[in-house]
mmCIF file of the protein (N, C-alpha, C, O) and its ligand, coordinates in Angstrom:
data_MODEL
# 
_entry.id   MODEL 
# 
loop_
_entity.id 
_entity.type 
_entity.pdbx_number_of_molecules 
1 polymer     1 
2 non-polymer 1 
# 
_entity_poly.entity_id                      1 
_entity_poly.type                           'polypeptide(L)' 
_entity_poly.nstd_linkage                   no 
_entity_poly.nstd_monomer                   no 
_entity_poly.pdbx_seq_one_letter_code       MNQVLCECGFAVRDDDEDRVVEVVLQHVSATHPDLVEDVTPAVVRGWIEVVP 
_entity_poly.pdbx_seq_one_letter_code_can   MNQVLCECGFAVRDDDEDRVVEVVLQHVSATHPDLVEDVTPAVVRGWIEVVP 
_entity_poly.pdbx_strand_id                 A 
# 
loop_
_entity_poly_seq.entity_id 
_entity_poly_seq.num 
_entity_poly_seq.mon_id 
_entity_poly_seq.hetero 
1 1  MET n 
1 2  ASN n 
1 3  GLN n 
1 4  VAL n 
1 5  LEU n 
1 6  CYS n 
1 7  GLU n 
1 8  CYS n 
1 9  GLY n 
1 10 PHE n 
1 11 ALA n 
1 12 VAL n 
1 13 ARG n 
1 14 ASP n 
1 15 ASP n 
1 16 ASP n 
1 17 GLU n 
1 18 ASP n 
1 19 ARG n 
1 20 VAL n 
1 21 VAL n 
1 22 GLU n 
1 23 VAL n 
1 24 VAL n 
1 25 LEU n 
1 26 GLN n 
1 27 HIS n 
1 28 VAL n 
1 29 SER n 
1 30 ALA n 
1 31 THR n 
1 32 HIS n 
1 33 PRO n 
1 34 ASP n 
1 35 LEU n 
1 36 VAL n 
1 37 GLU n 
1 38 ASP n 
1 39 VAL n 
1 40 THR n 
1 41 PRO n 
1 42 ALA n 
1 43 VAL n 
1 44 VAL n 
1 45 ARG n 
1 46 GLY n 
1 47 TRP n 
1 48 ILE n 
1 49 GLU n 
1 50 VAL n 
1 51 VAL n 
1 52 PRO n 
# 
loop_
_struct_asym.id 
_struct_asym.entity_id 
A 1 
B 2 
# 
loop_
_chem_comp.id 
_chem_comp.type 
_chem_comp.mon_nstd_flag 
ALA 'L-peptide linking' y 
ARG 'L-peptide linking' y 
ASN 'L-peptide linking' y 
ASP 'L-peptide linking' y 
CYS 'L-peptide linking' y 
GLN 'L-peptide linking' y 
GLU 'L-peptide linking' y 
GLY 'peptide linking'   y 
HIS 'L-peptide linking' y 
ILE 'L-peptide linking' y 
LEU 'L-peptide linking' y 
MET 'L-peptide linking' y 
PHE 'L-peptide linking' y 
PRO 'L-peptide linking' y 
SER 'L-peptide linking' y 
THR 'L-peptide linking' y 
TRP 'L-peptide linking' y 
VAL 'L-peptide linking' y 
ZN  non-polymer         . 
# 
_pdbx_entity_nonpoly.entity_id   2 
_pdbx_entity_nonpoly.name        ? 
_pdbx_entity_nonpoly.comp_id     ZN 
# 
_pdbx_nonpoly_scheme.asym_id         B 
_pdbx_nonpoly_scheme.entity_id       2 
_pdbx_nonpoly_scheme.mon_id          ZN 
_pdbx_nonpoly_scheme.ndb_seq_num     1 
_pdbx_nonpoly_scheme.pdb_seq_num     101 
_pdbx_nonpoly_scheme.auth_seq_num    101 
_pdbx_nonpoly_scheme.pdb_mon_id      ZN 
_pdbx_nonpoly_scheme.auth_mon_id     ZN 
_pdbx_nonpoly_scheme.pdb_strand_id   A 
_pdbx_nonpoly_scheme.pdb_ins_code    . 
# 
loop_
_atom_site.group_PDB 
_atom_site.id 
_atom_site.type_symbol 
_atom_site.label_atom_id 
_atom_site.label_alt_id 
_atom_site.label_comp_id 
_atom_site.label_asym_id 
_atom_site.label_entity_id 
_atom_site.label_seq_id 
_atom_site.pdbx_PDB_ins_code 
_atom_site.Cartn_x 
_atom_site.Cartn_y 
_atom_site.Cartn_z 
_atom_site.occupancy 
_atom_site.B_iso_or_equiv 
_atom_site.pdbx_formal_charge 
_atom_site.auth_seq_id 
_atom_site.auth_comp_id 
_atom_site.auth_asym_id 
_atom_site.auth_atom_id 
_atom_site.pdbx_PDB_model_num 
ATOM   1   N  N  . MET A 1 1  ? 30.574 223.549 89.345  1.00 0.00 ? 1   MET A N  1 
ATOM   2   C  CA . MET A 1 1  ? 31.716 223.921 90.190  1.00 0.00 ? 1   MET A CA 1 
ATOM   3   C  C  . MET A 1 1  ? 32.713 222.756 90.231  1.00 0.00 ? 1   MET A C  1 
ATOM   4   O  O  . MET A 1 1  ? 32.333 221.601 90.424  1.00 0.00 ? 1   MET A O  1 
ATOM   5   N  N  . ASN A 1 2  ? 33.977 223.082 90.047  1.00 0.00 ? 2   ASN A N  1 
ATOM   6   C  CA . ASN A 1 2  ? 35.032 222.066 90.138  1.00 0.00 ? 2   ASN A CA 1 
ATOM   7   C  C  . ASN A 1 2  ? 35.602 222.076 91.553  1.00 0.00 ? 2   ASN A C  1 
ATOM   8   O  O  . ASN A 1 2  ? 35.828 223.138 92.133  1.00 0.00 ? 2   ASN A O  1 
ATOM   9   N  N  . GLN A 1 3  ? 35.827 220.906 92.093  1.00 0.00 ? 3   GLN A N  1 
ATOM   10  C  CA . GLN A 1 3  ? 36.355 220.814 93.459  1.00 0.00 ? 3   GLN A CA 1 
ATOM   11  C  C  . GLN A 1 3  ? 37.483 219.793 93.523  1.00 0.00 ? 3   GLN A C  1 
ATOM   12  O  O  . GLN A 1 3  ? 37.428 218.734 92.897  1.00 0.00 ? 3   GLN A O  1 
ATOM   13  N  N  . VAL A 1 4  ? 38.504 220.139 94.294  1.00 0.00 ? 4   VAL A N  1 
ATOM   14  C  CA . VAL A 1 4  ? 39.543 219.162 94.645  1.00 0.00 ? 4   VAL A CA 1 
ATOM   15  C  C  . VAL A 1 4  ? 39.682 219.172 96.165  1.00 0.00 ? 4   VAL A C  1 
ATOM   16  O  O  . VAL A 1 4  ? 39.831 220.227 96.781  1.00 0.00 ? 4   VAL A O  1 
ATOM   17  N  N  . LEU A 1 5  ? 39.632 217.990 96.752  1.00 0.00 ? 5   LEU A N  1 
ATOM   18  C  CA . LEU A 1 5  ? 39.884 217.840 98.184  1.00 0.00 ? 5   LEU A CA 1 
ATOM   19  C  C  . LEU A 1 5  ? 41.235 217.172 98.352  1.00 0.00 ? 5   LEU A C  1 
ATOM   20  O  O  . LEU A 1 5  ? 41.454 216.065 97.860  1.00 0.00 ? 5   LEU A O  1 
ATOM   21  N  N  . CYS A 1 6  ? 42.136 217.841 99.043  1.00 0.00 ? 6   CYS A N  1 
ATOM   22  C  CA . CYS A 1 6  ? 43.436 217.254 99.320  1.00 0.00 ? 6   CYS A CA 1 
ATOM   23  C  C  . CYS A 1 6  ? 43.309 216.271 100.483 1.00 0.00 ? 6   CYS A C  1 
ATOM   24  O  O  . CYS A 1 6  ? 42.394 216.369 101.300 1.00 0.00 ? 6   CYS A O  1 
ATOM   25  N  N  . GLU A 1 7  ? 44.228 215.341 100.540 1.00 0.00 ? 7   GLU A N  1 
ATOM   26  C  CA . GLU A 1 7  ? 44.214 214.356 101.629 1.00 0.00 ? 7   GLU A CA 1 
ATOM   27  C  C  . GLU A 1 7  ? 44.368 215.008 103.007 1.00 0.00 ? 7   GLU A C  1 
ATOM   28  O  O  . GLU A 1 7  ? 43.968 214.426 104.015 1.00 0.00 ? 7   GLU A O  1 
ATOM   29  N  N  . CYS A 1 8  ? 44.944 216.209 103.054 1.00 0.00 ? 8   CYS A N  1 
ATOM   30  C  CA . CYS A 1 8  ? 45.144 216.897 104.329 1.00 0.00 ? 8   CYS A CA 1 
ATOM   31  C  C  . CYS A 1 8  ? 43.912 217.673 104.754 1.00 0.00 ? 8   CYS A C  1 
ATOM   32  O  O  . CYS A 1 8  ? 43.879 218.219 105.857 1.00 0.00 ? 8   CYS A O  1 
ATOM   33  N  N  . GLY A 1 9  ? 42.888 217.735 103.894 1.00 0.00 ? 9   GLY A N  1 
ATOM   34  C  CA . GLY A 1 9  ? 41.680 218.461 104.248 1.00 0.00 ? 9   GLY A CA 1 
ATOM   35  C  C  . GLY A 1 9  ? 41.532 219.792 103.529 1.00 0.00 ? 9   GLY A C  1 
ATOM   36  O  O  . GLY A 1 9  ? 40.482 220.431 103.596 1.00 0.00 ? 9   GLY A O  1 
ATOM   37  N  N  . PHE A 1 10 ? 42.591 220.205 102.842 1.00 0.00 ? 10  PHE A N  1 
ATOM   38  C  CA . PHE A 1 10 ? 42.540 221.436 102.053 1.00 0.00 ? 10  PHE A CA 1 
ATOM   39  C  C  . PHE A 1 10 ? 41.571 221.255 100.883 1.00 0.00 ? 10  PHE A C  1 
ATOM   40  O  O  . PHE A 1 10 ? 41.619 220.237 100.192 1.00 0.00 ? 10  PHE A O  1 
ATOM   41  N  N  . ALA A 1 11 ? 40.707 222.219 100.662 1.00 0.00 ? 11  ALA A N  1 
ATOM   42  C  CA . ALA A 1 11 ? 39.735 222.119 99.579  1.00 0.00 ? 11  ALA A CA 1 
ATOM   43  C  C  . ALA A 1 11 ? 39.827 223.336 98.673  1.00 0.00 ? 11  ALA A C  1 
ATOM   44  O  O  . ALA A 1 11 ? 40.025 224.457 99.142  1.00 0.00 ? 11  ALA A O  1 
ATOM   45  N  N  . VAL A 1 12 ? 39.683 223.114 97.388  1.00 0.00 ? 12  VAL A N  1 
ATOM   46  C  CA . VAL A 1 12 ? 39.642 224.193 96.405  1.00 0.00 ? 12  VAL A CA 1 
ATOM   47  C  C  . VAL A 1 12 ? 38.367 224.027 95.600  1.00 0.00 ? 12  VAL A C  1 
ATOM   48  O  O  . VAL A 1 12 ? 38.052 222.931 95.136  1.00 0.00 ? 12  VAL A O  1 
ATOM   49  N  N  . ARG A 1 13 ? 37.648 225.105 95.440  1.00 0.00 ? 13  ARG A N  1 
ATOM   50  C  CA . ARG A 1 13 ? 36.465 225.080 94.581  1.00 0.00 ? 13  ARG A CA 1 
ATOM   51  C  C  . ARG A 1 13 ? 36.501 226.290 93.676  1.00 0.00 ? 13  ARG A C  1 
ATOM   52  O  O  . ARG A 1 13 ? 36.739 227.408 94.134  1.00 0.00 ? 13  ARG A O  1 
ATOM   53  N  N  . ASP A 1 14 ? 36.268 226.077 92.405  1.00 0.00 ? 14  ASP A N  1 
ATOM   54  C  CA . ASP A 1 14 ? 36.216 227.206 91.476  1.00 0.00 ? 14  ASP A CA 1 
ATOM   55  C  C  . ASP A 1 14 ? 35.493 226.745 90.220  1.00 0.00 ? 14  ASP A C  1 
ATOM   56  O  O  . ASP A 1 14 ? 35.532 225.567 89.866  1.00 0.00 ? 14  ASP A O  1 
ATOM   57  N  N  . ASP A 1 15 ? 34.835 227.680 89.551  1.00 0.00 ? 15  ASP A N  1 
ATOM   58  C  CA . ASP A 1 15 ? 34.216 227.345 88.268  1.00 0.00 ? 15  ASP A CA 1 
ATOM   59  C  C  . ASP A 1 15 ? 35.257 227.118 87.191  1.00 0.00 ? 15  ASP A C  1 
ATOM   60  O  O  . ASP A 1 15 ? 35.012 226.399 86.222  1.00 0.00 ? 15  ASP A O  1 
ATOM   61  N  N  . ASP A 1 16 ? 36.420 227.730 87.360  1.00 0.00 ? 16  ASP A N  1 
ATOM   62  C  CA . ASP A 1 16 ? 37.477 227.653 86.348  1.00 0.00 ? 16  ASP A CA 1 
ATOM   63  C  C  . ASP A 1 16 ? 38.428 226.505 86.697  1.00 0.00 ? 16  ASP A C  1 
ATOM   64  O  O  . ASP A 1 16 ? 39.148 226.550 87.694  1.00 0.00 ? 16  ASP A O  1 
ATOM   65  N  N  . GLU A 1 17 ? 38.410 225.475 85.845  1.00 0.00 ? 17  GLU A N  1 
ATOM   66  C  CA . GLU A 1 17 ? 39.237 224.292 86.103  1.00 0.00 ? 17  GLU A CA 1 
ATOM   67  C  C  . GLU A 1 17 ? 40.723 224.641 86.161  1.00 0.00 ? 17  GLU A C  1 
ATOM   68  O  O  . GLU A 1 17 ? 41.459 224.099 86.985  1.00 0.00 ? 17  GLU A O  1 
ATOM   69  N  N  . ASP A 1 18 ? 41.163 225.549 85.285  1.00 0.00 ? 18  ASP A N  1 
ATOM   70  C  CA . ASP A 1 18 ? 42.579 225.921 85.275  1.00 0.00 ? 18  ASP A CA 1 
ATOM   71  C  C  . ASP A 1 18 ? 42.989 226.581 86.592  1.00 0.00 ? 18  ASP A C  1 
ATOM   72  O  O  . ASP A 1 18 ? 44.111 226.400 87.065  1.00 0.00 ? 18  ASP A O  1 
ATOM   73  N  N  . ARG A 1 19 ? 42.069 227.346 87.175  1.00 0.00 ? 19  ARG A N  1 
ATOM   74  C  CA . ARG A 1 19 ? 42.384 228.024 88.433  1.00 0.00 ? 19  ARG A CA 1 
ATOM   75  C  C  . ARG A 1 19 ? 42.479 226.998 89.573  1.00 0.00 ? 19  ARG A C  1 
ATOM   76  O  O  . ARG A 1 19 ? 43.335 227.114 90.450  1.00 0.00 ? 19  ARG A O  1 
ATOM   77  N  N  . VAL A 1 20 ? 41.600 226.005 89.550  1.00 0.00 ? 20  VAL A N  1 
ATOM   78  C  CA . VAL A 1 20 ? 41.678 224.933 90.550  1.00 0.00 ? 20  VAL A CA 1 
ATOM   79  C  C  . VAL A 1 20 ? 43.038 224.246 90.473  1.00 0.00 ? 20  VAL A C  1 
ATOM   80  O  O  . VAL A 1 20 ? 43.684 224.008 91.494  1.00 0.00 ? 20  VAL A O  1 
ATOM   81  N  N  . VAL A 1 21 ? 43.462 223.931 89.257  1.00 0.00 ? 21  VAL A N  1 
ATOM   82  C  CA . VAL A 1 21 ? 44.755 223.251 89.080  1.00 0.00 ? 21  VAL A CA 1 
ATOM   83  C  C  . VAL A 1 21 ? 45.881 224.119 89.625  1.00 0.00 ? 21  VAL A C  1 
ATOM   84  O  O  . VAL A 1 21 ? 46.776 223.629 90.314  1.00 0.00 ? 21  VAL A O  1 
ATOM   85  N  N  . GLU A 1 22 ? 45.831 225.407 89.314  1.00 0.00 ? 22  GLU A N  1 
ATOM   86  C  CA . GLU A 1 22 ? 46.880 226.320 89.751  1.00 0.00 ? 22  GLU A CA 1 
ATOM   87  C  C  . GLU A 1 22 ? 46.946 226.394 91.285  1.00 0.00 ? 22  GLU A C  1 
ATOM   88  O  O  . GLU A 1 22 ? 48.029 226.346 91.869  1.00 0.00 ? 22  GLU A O  1 
ATOM   89  N  N  . VAL A 1 23 ? 45.783 226.510 91.922  1.00 0.00 ? 23  VAL A N  1 
ATOM   90  C  CA . VAL A 1 23 ? 45.749 226.620 93.392  1.00 0.00 ? 23  VAL A CA 1 
ATOM   91  C  C  . VAL A 1 23 ? 46.238 225.328 94.033  1.00 0.00 ? 23  VAL A C  1 
ATOM   92  O  O  . VAL A 1 23 ? 46.964 225.362 95.027  1.00 0.00 ? 23  VAL A O  1 
ATOM   93  N  N  . VAL A 1 24 ? 45.843 224.185 93.466  1.00 0.00 ? 24  VAL A N  1 
ATOM   94  C  CA . VAL A 1 24 ? 46.280 222.910 94.040  1.00 0.00 ? 24  VAL A CA 1 
ATOM   95  C  C  . VAL A 1 24 ? 47.795 222.756 93.887  1.00 0.00 ? 24  VAL A C  1 
ATOM   96  O  O  . VAL A 1 24 ? 48.465 222.295 94.811  1.00 0.00 ? 24  VAL A O  1 
ATOM   97  N  N  . LEU A 1 25 ? 48.333 223.134 92.741  1.00 0.00 ? 25  LEU A N  1 
ATOM   98  C  CA . LEU A 1 25 ? 49.787 223.020 92.552  1.00 0.00 ? 25  LEU A CA 1 
ATOM   99  C  C  . LEU A 1 25 ? 50.536 223.920 93.536  1.00 0.00 ? 25  LEU A C  1 
ATOM   100 O  O  . LEU A 1 25 ? 51.585 223.542 94.057  1.00 0.00 ? 25  LEU A O  1 
ATOM   101 N  N  . GLN A 1 26 ? 49.993 225.104 93.784  1.00 0.00 ? 26  GLN A N  1 
ATOM   102 C  CA . GLN A 1 26 ? 50.617 225.990 94.774  1.00 0.00 ? 26  GLN A CA 1 
ATOM   103 C  C  . GLN A 1 26 ? 50.529 225.376 96.165  1.00 0.00 ? 26  GLN A C  1 
ATOM   104 O  O  . GLN A 1 26 ? 51.484 225.432 96.940  1.00 0.00 ? 26  GLN A O  1 
ATOM   105 N  N  . HIS A 1 27 ? 49.379 224.790 96.475  1.00 0.00 ? 27  HIS A N  1 
ATOM   106 C  CA . HIS A 1 27 ? 49.194 224.143 97.774  1.00 0.00 ? 27  HIS A CA 1 
ATOM   107 C  C  . HIS A 1 27 ? 50.178 222.984 97.944  1.00 0.00 ? 27  HIS A C  1 
ATOM   108 O  O  . HIS A 1 27 ? 50.796 222.840 98.998  1.00 0.00 ? 27  HIS A O  1 
ATOM   109 N  N  . VAL A 1 28 ? 50.317 222.176 96.923  1.00 0.00 ? 28  VAL A N  1 
ATOM   110 C  CA . VAL A 1 28 ? 51.218 221.022 97.017  1.00 0.00 ? 28  VAL A CA 1 
ATOM   111 C  C  . VAL A 1 28 ? 52.656 221.491 97.223  1.00 0.00 ? 28  VAL A C  1 
ATOM   112 O  O  . VAL A 1 28 ? 53.375 220.935 98.053  1.00 0.00 ? 28  VAL A O  1 
ATOM   113 N  N  . SER A 1 29 ? 53.075 222.500 96.480  1.00 0.00 ? 29  SER A N  1 
ATOM   114 C  CA . SER A 1 29 ? 54.466 222.937 96.618  1.00 0.00 ? 29  SER A CA 1 
ATOM   115 C  C  . SER A 1 29 ? 54.708 223.567 97.986  1.00 0.00 ? 29  SER A C  1 
ATOM   116 O  O  . SER A 1 29 ? 55.816 223.489 98.515  1.00 0.00 ? 29  SER A O  1 
ATOM   117 N  N  . ALA A 1 30 ? 53.670 224.200 98.568  1.00 0.00 ? 30  ALA A N  1 
ATOM   118 C  CA . ALA A 1 30 ? 53.832 224.840 99.873  1.00 0.00 ? 30  ALA A CA 1 
ATOM   119 C  C  . ALA A 1 30 ? 53.710 223.849 101.024 1.00 0.00 ? 30  ALA A C  1 
ATOM   120 O  O  . ALA A 1 30 ? 54.414 223.972 102.026 1.00 0.00 ? 30  ALA A O  1 
ATOM   121 N  N  . THR A 1 31 ? 52.822 222.870 100.888 1.00 0.00 ? 31  THR A N  1 
ATOM   122 C  CA . THR A 1 31 ? 52.437 222.016 102.020 1.00 0.00 ? 31  THR A CA 1 
ATOM   123 C  C  . THR A 1 31 ? 52.940 220.591 101.886 1.00 0.00 ? 31  THR A C  1 
ATOM   124 O  O  . THR A 1 31 ? 53.195 219.920 102.887 1.00 0.00 ? 31  THR A O  1 
ATOM   125 N  N  . HIS A 1 32 ? 53.085 220.126 100.651 1.00 0.00 ? 32  HIS A N  1 
ATOM   126 C  CA . HIS A 1 32 ? 53.525 218.741 100.414 1.00 0.00 ? 32  HIS A CA 1 
ATOM   127 C  C  . HIS A 1 32 ? 54.702 218.722 99.436  1.00 0.00 ? 32  HIS A C  1 
ATOM   128 O  O  . HIS A 1 32 ? 54.606 218.150 98.350  1.00 0.00 ? 32  HIS A O  1 
ATOM   129 N  N  . PRO A 1 33 ? 55.813 219.352 99.829  1.00 0.00 ? 33  PRO A N  1 
ATOM   130 C  CA . PRO A 1 33 ? 56.938 219.463 98.881  1.00 0.00 ? 33  PRO A CA 1 
ATOM   131 C  C  . PRO A 1 33 ? 57.459 218.102 98.411  1.00 0.00 ? 33  PRO A C  1 
ATOM   132 O  O  . PRO A 1 33 ? 58.061 217.999 97.342  1.00 0.00 ? 33  PRO A O  1 
ATOM   133 N  N  . ASP A 1 34 ? 57.228 217.068 99.207  1.00 0.00 ? 34  ASP A N  1 
ATOM   134 C  CA . ASP A 1 34 ? 57.662 215.727 98.797  1.00 0.00 ? 34  ASP A CA 1 
ATOM   135 C  C  . ASP A 1 34 ? 56.842 215.179 97.643  1.00 0.00 ? 34  ASP A C  1 
ATOM   136 O  O  . ASP A 1 34 ? 57.261 214.222 96.992  1.00 0.00 ? 34  ASP A O  1 
ATOM   137 N  N  . LEU A 1 35 ? 55.680 215.766 97.375  1.00 0.00 ? 35  LEU A N  1 
ATOM   138 C  CA . LEU A 1 35 ? 54.800 215.273 96.309  1.00 0.00 ? 35  LEU A CA 1 
ATOM   139 C  C  . LEU A 1 35 ? 54.931 216.053 95.008  1.00 0.00 ? 35  LEU A C  1 
ATOM   140 O  O  . LEU A 1 35 ? 54.344 215.682 93.992  1.00 0.00 ? 35  LEU A O  1 
ATOM   141 N  N  . VAL A 1 36 ? 55.709 217.143 95.043  1.00 0.00 ? 36  VAL A N  1 
ATOM   142 C  CA . VAL A 1 36 ? 55.745 218.042 93.889  1.00 0.00 ? 36  VAL A CA 1 
ATOM   143 C  C  . VAL A 1 36 ? 56.121 217.312 92.591  1.00 0.00 ? 36  VAL A C  1 
ATOM   144 O  O  . VAL A 1 36 ? 55.560 217.585 91.530  1.00 0.00 ? 36  VAL A O  1 
ATOM   145 N  N  . GLU A 1 37 ? 57.061 216.398 92.692  1.00 0.00 ? 37  GLU A N  1 
ATOM   146 C  CA . GLU A 1 37 ? 57.509 215.711 91.473  1.00 0.00 ? 37  GLU A CA 1 
ATOM   147 C  C  . GLU A 1 37 ? 56.417 214.833 90.874  1.00 0.00 ? 37  GLU A C  1 
ATOM   148 O  O  . GLU A 1 37 ? 56.376 214.637 89.659  1.00 0.00 ? 37  GLU A O  1 
ATOM   149 N  N  . ASP A 1 38 ? 55.533 214.304 91.714  1.00 0.00 ? 38  ASP A N  1 
ATOM   150 C  CA . ASP A 1 38 ? 54.499 213.382 91.235  1.00 0.00 ? 38  ASP A CA 1 
ATOM   151 C  C  . ASP A 1 38 ? 53.223 214.093 90.787  1.00 0.00 ? 38  ASP A C  1 
ATOM   152 O  O  . ASP A 1 38 ? 52.464 213.564 89.976  1.00 0.00 ? 38  ASP A O  1 
ATOM   153 N  N  . VAL A 1 39 ? 52.994 215.285 91.315  1.00 0.00 ? 39  VAL A N  1 
ATOM   154 C  CA . VAL A 1 39 ? 51.721 215.951 91.066  1.00 0.00 ? 39  VAL A CA 1 
ATOM   155 C  C  . VAL A 1 39 ? 51.880 216.947 89.921  1.00 0.00 ? 39  VAL A C  1 
ATOM   156 O  O  . VAL A 1 39 ? 52.353 218.067 90.109  1.00 0.00 ? 39  VAL A O  1 
ATOM   157 N  N  . THR A 1 40 ? 51.480 216.518 88.751  1.00 0.00 ? 40  THR A N  1 
ATOM   158 C  CA . THR A 1 40 ? 51.527 217.361 87.559  1.00 0.00 ? 40  THR A CA 1 
ATOM   159 C  C  . THR A 1 40 ? 50.134 217.946 87.322  1.00 0.00 ? 40  THR A C  1 
ATOM   160 O  O  . THR A 1 40 ? 49.167 217.493 87.933  1.00 0.00 ? 40  THR A O  1 
ATOM   161 N  N  . PRO A 1 41 ? 50.020 218.931 86.454  1.00 0.00 ? 41  PRO A N  1 
ATOM   162 C  CA . PRO A 1 41 ? 48.681 219.455 86.141  1.00 0.00 ? 41  PRO A CA 1 
ATOM   163 C  C  . PRO A 1 41 ? 47.720 218.358 85.680  1.00 0.00 ? 41  PRO A C  1 
ATOM   164 O  O  . PRO A 1 41 ? 46.535 218.397 86.012  1.00 0.00 ? 41  PRO A O  1 
ATOM   165 N  N  . ALA A 1 42 ? 48.220 217.380 84.915  1.00 0.00 ? 42  ALA A N  1 
ATOM   166 C  CA . ALA A 1 42 ? 47.344 216.289 84.462  1.00 0.00 ? 42  ALA A CA 1 
ATOM   167 C  C  . ALA A 1 42 ? 46.834 215.465 85.642  1.00 0.00 ? 42  ALA A C  1 
ATOM   168 O  O  . ALA A 1 42 ? 45.676 215.048 85.661  1.00 0.00 ? 42  ALA A O  1 
ATOM   169 N  N  . VAL A 1 43 ? 47.702 215.233 86.624  1.00 0.00 ? 43  VAL A N  1 
ATOM   170 C  CA . VAL A 1 43 ? 47.297 214.488 87.823  1.00 0.00 ? 43  VAL A CA 1 
ATOM   171 C  C  . VAL A 1 43 ? 46.216 215.257 88.582  1.00 0.00 ? 43  VAL A C  1 
ATOM   172 O  O  . VAL A 1 43 ? 45.218 214.683 89.020  1.00 0.00 ? 43  VAL A O  1 
ATOM   173 N  N  . VAL A 1 44 ? 46.430 216.562 88.730  1.00 0.00 ? 44  VAL A N  1 
ATOM   174 C  CA . VAL A 1 44 ? 45.449 217.376 89.460  1.00 0.00 ? 44  VAL A CA 1 
ATOM   175 C  C  . VAL A 1 44 ? 44.103 217.355 88.740  1.00 0.00 ? 44  VAL A C  1 
ATOM   176 O  O  . VAL A 1 44 ? 43.055 217.286 89.382  1.00 0.00 ? 44  VAL A O  1 
ATOM   177 N  N  . ARG A 1 45 ? 44.130 217.415 87.408  1.00 0.00 ? 45  ARG A N  1 
ATOM   178 C  CA . ARG A 1 45 ? 42.862 217.349 86.661  1.00 0.00 ? 45  ARG A CA 1 
ATOM   179 C  C  . ARG A 1 45 ? 42.107 216.060 86.956  1.00 0.00 ? 45  ARG A C  1 
ATOM   180 O  O  . ARG A 1 45 ? 40.876 216.037 86.987  1.00 0.00 ? 45  ARG A O  1 
ATOM   181 N  N  . GLY A 1 46 ? 42.862 214.990 87.174  1.00 0.00 ? 46  GLY A N  1 
ATOM   182 C  CA . GLY A 1 46 ? 42.233 213.717 87.514  1.00 0.00 ? 46  GLY A CA 1 
ATOM   183 C  C  . GLY A 1 46 ? 41.575 213.712 88.889  1.00 0.00 ? 46  GLY A C  1 
ATOM   184 O  O  . GLY A 1 46 ? 40.733 212.861 89.176  1.00 0.00 ? 46  GLY A O  1 
ATOM   185 N  N  . TRP A 1 47 ? 41.960 214.660 89.735  1.00 0.00 ? 47  TRP A N  1 
ATOM   186 C  CA . TRP A 1 47 ? 41.397 214.746 91.085  1.00 0.00 ? 47  TRP A CA 1 
ATOM   187 C  C  . TRP A 1 47 ? 40.115 215.577 91.122  1.00 0.00 ? 47  TRP A C  1 
ATOM   188 O  O  . TRP A 1 47 ? 39.372 215.538 92.102  1.00 0.00 ? 47  TRP A O  1 
ATOM   189 N  N  . ILE A 1 48 ? 39.862 216.327 90.050  1.00 0.00 ? 48  ILE A N  1 
ATOM   190 C  CA . ILE A 1 48 ? 38.731 217.267 90.081  1.00 0.00 ? 48  ILE A CA 1 
ATOM   191 C  C  . ILE A 1 48 ? 37.413 216.503 90.089  1.00 0.00 ? 48  ILE A C  1 
ATOM   192 O  O  . ILE A 1 48 ? 37.183 215.598 89.287  1.00 0.00 ? 48  ILE A O  1 
ATOM   193 N  N  . GLU A 1 49 ? 36.555 216.904 91.029  1.00 0.00 ? 49  GLU A N  1 
ATOM   194 C  CA . GLU A 1 49 ? 35.193 216.405 91.071  1.00 0.00 ? 49  GLU A CA 1 
ATOM   195 C  C  . GLU A 1 49 ? 34.287 217.571 90.685  1.00 0.00 ? 49  GLU A C  1 
ATOM   196 O  O  . GLU A 1 49 ? 34.546 218.715 91.058  1.00 0.00 ? 49  GLU A O  1 
ATOM   197 N  N  . VAL A 1 50 ? 33.256 217.284 89.959  1.00 0.00 ? 50  VAL A N  1 
ATOM   198 C  CA . VAL A 1 50 ? 32.277 218.322 89.630  1.00 0.00 ? 50  VAL A CA 1 
ATOM   199 C  C  . VAL A 1 50 ? 31.160 218.259 90.664  1.00 0.00 ? 50  VAL A C  1 
ATOM   200 O  O  . VAL A 1 50 ? 30.469 217.249 90.797  1.00 0.00 ? 50  VAL A O  1 
ATOM   201 N  N  . VAL A 1 51 ? 31.000 219.357 91.392  1.00 0.00 ? 51  VAL A N  1 
ATOM   202 C  CA . VAL A 1 51 ? 29.998 219.425 92.457  1.00 0.00 ? 51  VAL A CA 1 
ATOM   203 C  C  . VAL A 1 51 ? 29.024 220.564 92.144  1.00 0.00 ? 51  VAL A C  1 
ATOM   204 O  O  . VAL A 1 51 ? 29.370 221.496 91.418  1.00 0.00 ? 51  VAL A O  1 
ATOM   205 N  N  . PRO A 1 52 ? 27.822 220.489 92.686  1.00 0.00 ? 52  PRO A N  1 
ATOM   206 C  CA . PRO A 1 52 ? 26.821 221.545 92.408  1.00 0.00 ? 52  PRO A CA 1 
ATOM   207 C  C  . PRO A 1 52 ? 27.263 222.926 92.891  1.00 0.00 ? 52  PRO A C  1 
ATOM   208 O  O  . PRO A 1 52 ? 26.530 223.901 92.727  1.00 0.00 ? 52  PRO A O  1 
HETATM 209 ZN ZN . ZN  B 2 .  ? 47.190 219.081 101.229 1.00 0.00 2 101 ZN  A ZN 1 
# 
């Protein structure tokens, strides 16, 4: 399972890494619009942790 925990406490978990990236990008644009320019799909991939 791939997981990303946002600094605000928002968490995404999915077996599909691409779906995790998509959900995080949507979350960032909705909740952290000031970060949109810095958070690219490559950056989000770097945040993914593999959890059981
Ligand atoms: Zn957040």
